[in-house]
C-alpha positions as semicolon CSV with decimal commas, in nm:
position;residue;x (nm);y (nm);z (nm)
1;M;-1,511;4,445;-2,286
2;T;-1,526;4,182;-2,564
3;S;-1,496;3,854;-2,400
4;L;-1,366;3,827;-2,056
5;S;-1,222;3,476;-1,982
6;I;-1,037;3,411;-1,622
7;R;-0,826;3,102;-1,578
8;T;-0,561;2,942;-1,381
9;V;-0,204;2,986;-1,511
10;H;0,015;2,696;-1,566
11;E;0,298;2,802;-1,814
12;T;0,601;3,041;-1,764
13;A;0,492;3,294;-2,027
14;G;0,169;3,331;-1,839
15;F;0,349;3,381;-1,510
16;A;0,584;3,627;-1,664
17;A;0,269;3,802;-1,808
18;V;0,116;3,842;-1,455
19;A;0,431;3,945;-1,290
20;D;0,456;4,242;-1,551
21;Y;0,093;4,324;-1,493
22;F;0,158;4,337;-1,099
23;S;0,469;4,545;-1,188
24;D;0,248;4,809;-1,366
25;V;-0,014;4,808;-1,104
26;W;0,248;4,866;-0,823
27;K;0,451;5,090;-1,024
28;T;0,775;4,907;-1,005
29;P;1,006;4,839;-1,251
30;R;0,944;4,502;-1,469
31;S;1,272;4,374;-1,341
32;A;1,144;4,383;-0,971
33;P;0,779;4,288;-0,960
34;P;0,588;4,236;-0,630
35;L;0,618;3,871;-0,724
36;L;0,868;3,732;-0,937
37;P;0,735;3,504;-1,219
38;E;0,960;3,184;-1,097
39;T;0,775;3,257;-0,751
40;L;0,431;3,260;-0,887
41;N;0,536;2,936;-1,088
42;S;0,651;2,780;-0,756
43;L;0,331;2,885;-0,578
44;A;0,142;2,725;-0,831
45;H;0,345;2,394;-0,811
46;A;0,309;2,378;-0,456
47;G;-0,059;2,363;-0,476
48;G;-0,161;2,733;-0,484
49;A;-0,331;2,914;-0,789
50;V;-0,240;3,186;-1,000
51;H;-0,555;3,339;-1,189
52;A;-0,543;3,578;-1,476
53;A;-0,824;3,774;-1,628
54;Y;-0,805;3,820;-2,012
55;D;-1,021;4,066;-2,227
56;G;-0,962;3,884;-2,545
57;D;-0,553;3,863;-2,553
58;R;-0,529;4,138;-2,329
59;L;-0,443;4,063;-1,962
60;V;-0,685;4,281;-1,718
61;G;-0,632;4,137;-1,383
62;G;-0,457;3,872;-1,200
63;C;-0,452;3,723;-0,838
64;V;-0,250;3,473;-0,624
65;A;-0,366;3,234;-0,366
66;V;-0,209;2,981;-0,146
67;F;-0,358;2,719;0,125
68;G;-0,313;2,796;0,491
69;P;-0,239;2,521;0,752
70;P;-0,394;2,166;0,697
71;A;-0,659;2,192;0,970
72;A;-0,759;2,546;0,876
73;R;-0,955;2,485;0,566
74;E;-0,845;2,837;0,474
75;T;-0,653;3,013;0,173
76;Y;-0,463;3,314;0,164
77;S;-0,465;3,563;-0,123
78;L;-0,134;3,724;-0,158
79;L;-0,199;3,958;-0,431
80;A;-0,475;4,078;-0,659
81;A;-0,546;4,346;-0,917
82;A;-0,778;4,415;-1,180
83;E;-0,925;4,679;-1,407
84;R;-1,212;4,867;-1,290
85;G;-1,531;4,672;-1,241
86;L;-1,376;4,331;-1,303
87;G;-1,244;4,268;-0,919
88;P;-1,580;4,084;-0,821
89;R;-1,550;3,825;-1,110
90;L;-1,177;3,755;-1,036
91;K;-1,232;3,743;-0,662
92;E;-1,544;3,484;-0,766
93;A;-1,298;3,266;-0,979
94;Q;-1,045;3,253;-0,671
95;R;-1,342;3,168;-0,455
96;A;-1,446;2,885;-0,686
97;W;-1,132;2,726;-0,705
98;A;-1,068;2,751;-0,313
99;V;-1,425;2,594;-0,223
100;G;-1,355;2,320;-0,485
101;L;-1,050;2,208;-0,263
102;G;-1,241;2,238;0,044
103;A;-1,156;2,579;0,167
104;R;-1,411;2,759;0,391
105;T;-1,239;3,101;0,447
106;M;-1,014;3,338;0,264
107;R;-0,773;3,563;0,415
108;W;-0,581;3,871;0,288
109;T;-0,446;4,222;0,395
110;F;-0,514;4,565;0,241
111;D;-0,395;4,932;0,328
112;P;-0,671;5,049;0,569
113;L;-0,629;5,393;0,428
114;V;-0,745;5,297;0,076
115;G;-1,115;5,344;0,117
116;R;-1,219;5,203;-0,231
117;N;-1,045;4,861;-0,156
118;A;-1,241;4,850;0,195
119;R;-1,564;4,914;0,034
120;F;-1,499;4,640;-0,212
121;N;-1,387;4,389;0,036
122;F;-1,680;4,474;0,269
123;A;-1,958;4,596;0,072
124;K;-1,920;4,398;-0,243
125;L;-1,772;4,062;-0,141
126;G;-1,909;4,052;0,240
127;A;-1,588;4,013;0,392
128;E;-1,487;4,145;0,742
129;G;-1,208;4,328;0,896
130;T;-1,063;4,105;1,162
131;G;-0,749;4,242;1,260
132;Y;-0,504;4,537;1,242
133;L;-0,118;4,477;1,156
134;V;0,116;4,760;1,210
135;D;0,388;4,824;0,938
136;F;0,325;4,468;0,840
137;Y;0,581;4,467;0,567
138;G;0,814;4,737;0,687
139;P;0,958;4,988;0,446
140;M;0,850;4,941;0,067
141;A;0,995;5,097;-0,229
142;D;0,734;5,055;-0,495
143;G;0,555;5,342;-0,662
144;V;0,247;5,313;-0,443
145;N;0,345;5,259;-0,094
146;D;0,715;5,435;-0,091
147;G;0,743;5,672;0,189
148;D;0,486;5,519;0,391
149;E;0,434;5,300;0,696
150;T;0,270;4,962;0,570
151;D;-0,015;4,921;0,816
152;R;-0,244;4,657;0,666
153;L;-0,600;4,538;0,783
154;E;-0,664;4,188;0,769
155;A;-0,982;4,072;0,558
156;T;-1,149;3,762;0,638
157;W;-1,401;3,609;0,381
158;D;-1,667;3,336;0,464
159;L;-1,664;3,146;0,124
160;T;-1,974;2,937;0,198
161;G;-2,209;3,210;0,333
162;T;-2,320;3,573;0,257
163;R;-2,284;3,837;0,484
164;R;-2,489;4,172;0,452
165;P;-2,282;4,511;0,543
166;S;-2,379;4,696;0,839
167;D;-2,720;4,854;0,801
168;V;-2,607;5,149;1,021
169;T;-2,719;5,474;0,854
170;A;-2,514;5,785;0,814
171;A;-2,756;5,979;1,012
172;E;-2,687;5,743;1,332
173;R;-2,306;5,788;1,258
174;E;-2,353;6,163;1,246
175;A;-2,543;6,178;1,559
176;A;-2,271;5,995;1,750
177;P;-2,012;6,200;1,925
178;V;-1,675;6,273;1,778
179;T;-1,387;6,096;1,975
180;H;-1,096;6,211;1,746
181;R;-1,009;6,460;1,498
182;A;-0,827;6,382;1,157
183;P;-0,521;6,549;1,041
184;D;-0,747;6,785;0,809
185;G;-0,928;6,922;1,100
186;G;-1,254;6,714;1,044
187;P;-1,397;6,432;1,222
188;L;-1,176;6,131;1,252
189;A;-1,376;5,892;1,464
190;R;-1,715;5,873;1,625
191;R;-1,858;5,626;1,891
192;D;-2,200;5,521;1,946
193;P;-2,320;5,604;2,305
194;G;-2,442;5,253;2,336
195;D;-2,096;5,119;2,248
196;R;-2,212;4,902;1,961
197;Y;-2,032;5,075;1,688
198;V;-1,707;5,290;1,613
199;W;-1,697;5,480;1,289
200;C;-1,365;5,592;1,142
201;R;-1,292;5,834;0,840
202;V;-0,986;5,778;0,578
203;P;-0,870;6,031;0,346
204;E;-1,029;6,062;0,019
205;D;-0,735;5,943;-0,195
206;V;-0,423;5,849;0,014
207;V;-0,231;5,722;-0,308
208;A;-0,236;6,066;-0,425
209;L;-0,194;6,227;-0,120
210;R;0,133;6,048;-0,072
211;V;0,281;6,219;-0,374
212;T;0,139;6,575;-0,303
213;D;0,198;6,569;0,080
214;P;0,374;6,276;0,232
215;E;0,365;6,424;0,581
216;L;0,009;6,467;0,587
217;A;-0,036;6,115;0,443
218;L;0,177;5,973;0,728
219;G;-0,040;6,173;0,982
220;W;-0,340;6,002;0,841
221;R;-0,170;5,683;0,889
222;R;-0,102;5,718;1,237
223;A;-0,443;5,876;1,342
224;V;-0,635;5,599;1,167
225;R;-0,401;5,344;1,343
226;E;-0,454;5,472;1,690
227;V;-0,837;5,463;1,651
228;L;-0,849;5,099;1,468
229;T;-0,581;4,937;1,696
230;K;-0,803;5,047;1,980
231;A;-1,116;4,922;1,830
232;F;-0,986;4,572;1,750
233;A;-0,846;4,547;2,112
234;E;-1,182;4,614;2,247
235;G;-1,361;4,322;2,021
236;F;-1,473;4,518;1,728
237;T;-1,459;4,421;1,360
238;A;-1,478;4,617;1,038
239;T;-1,795;4,553;0,895
240;D;-1,850;4,828;0,627
241;M;-1,706;5,126;0,425
242;S;-1,952;5,410;0,326
243;R;-1,914;5,591;-0,013
244;D;-1,789;5,883;0,157
245;G;-1,493;5,717;0,329
246;W;-1,615;5,610;0,700
247;Y;-1,542;5,257;0,841
248;T;-1,836;5,108;1,049
249;L;-1,686;4,876;1,323
250;T;-1,917;4,656;1,501
251;R;-1,867;4,498;1,842
252;R;-1,878;4,132;1,817
253;E;-2,159;3,981;1,983
254;D;-1,933;3,735;2,187
255;T;-1,776;4,021;2,339
256;P;-1,886;4,128;2,688
C-alpha cells in the first residue's frame, strides 16, 4: 500500500470507476453493475455519498450511503466493498461523513452465510444484527449470489458510541446443548440452558460452496434461516461472530 486516500466522488468519471469496481467484486459484466454510474451520480446529487478509496491511482474500494427518513437521524449503506484490510478505514470515512451531517446510526444488510462479513460487522465495527430478511432481493443473476435465495441480515451500527462484542467463550458455547444439526452433519445451533444465548454456525465458504455444490449451499441457507428467524422473533440480536464461524445471539435486556 503506497498512499491510501479516501474521498467522496462528484464527477462522472469517478462514478463510472466505482461502478466498474463493484462489477468486478460482484462478478457482473461492466455493462450491468450492481449500481449504474448514473444511479451513483443521482444518489450523490440527492444528498447521499459515494466514497472511493485509492491506493495511489488504483481504485481499491468503494461504498455508497443515503439518508433515511428525516426524523430518524440514520443513514443506510447500500453497497460497500474494499480490498482485504481496507474495510475499517472505508467504513470510518463513511461514518465520519454521516456523523458530520447529524446521523446517529447506520444500517445495511449482508448475507448471513458469509461469516467473514459478519465478523467484520460485529467484531471490527461493533454493529449488531437486528433483523432477518427472507429472500430480500429475490433471484439475483450476479456471479456471487446466482442460484441462491437472497436472505439478508440487517446490521445496525451506533455511530456515536462503541460496543464490545459478546464476551461469551467458546467453552460456554460448546457446553450448551445442540438444538439443530447442519447439512454437513455437524452441530448447527446450540442454546444456552439459561436462555440468554443462541449460537448458530455457518459454512466455511458459502461462495465457493455455491459453485461446487449449490444444493448443499441452499440447504445451509434454509437451515440457518430456521434458526435465526426464530431467534430474532424471540427477542435475540446477533452480537458476535467467532473465527470458526459461529454467531452469538444475545437476548435483548428489554425482552421478558
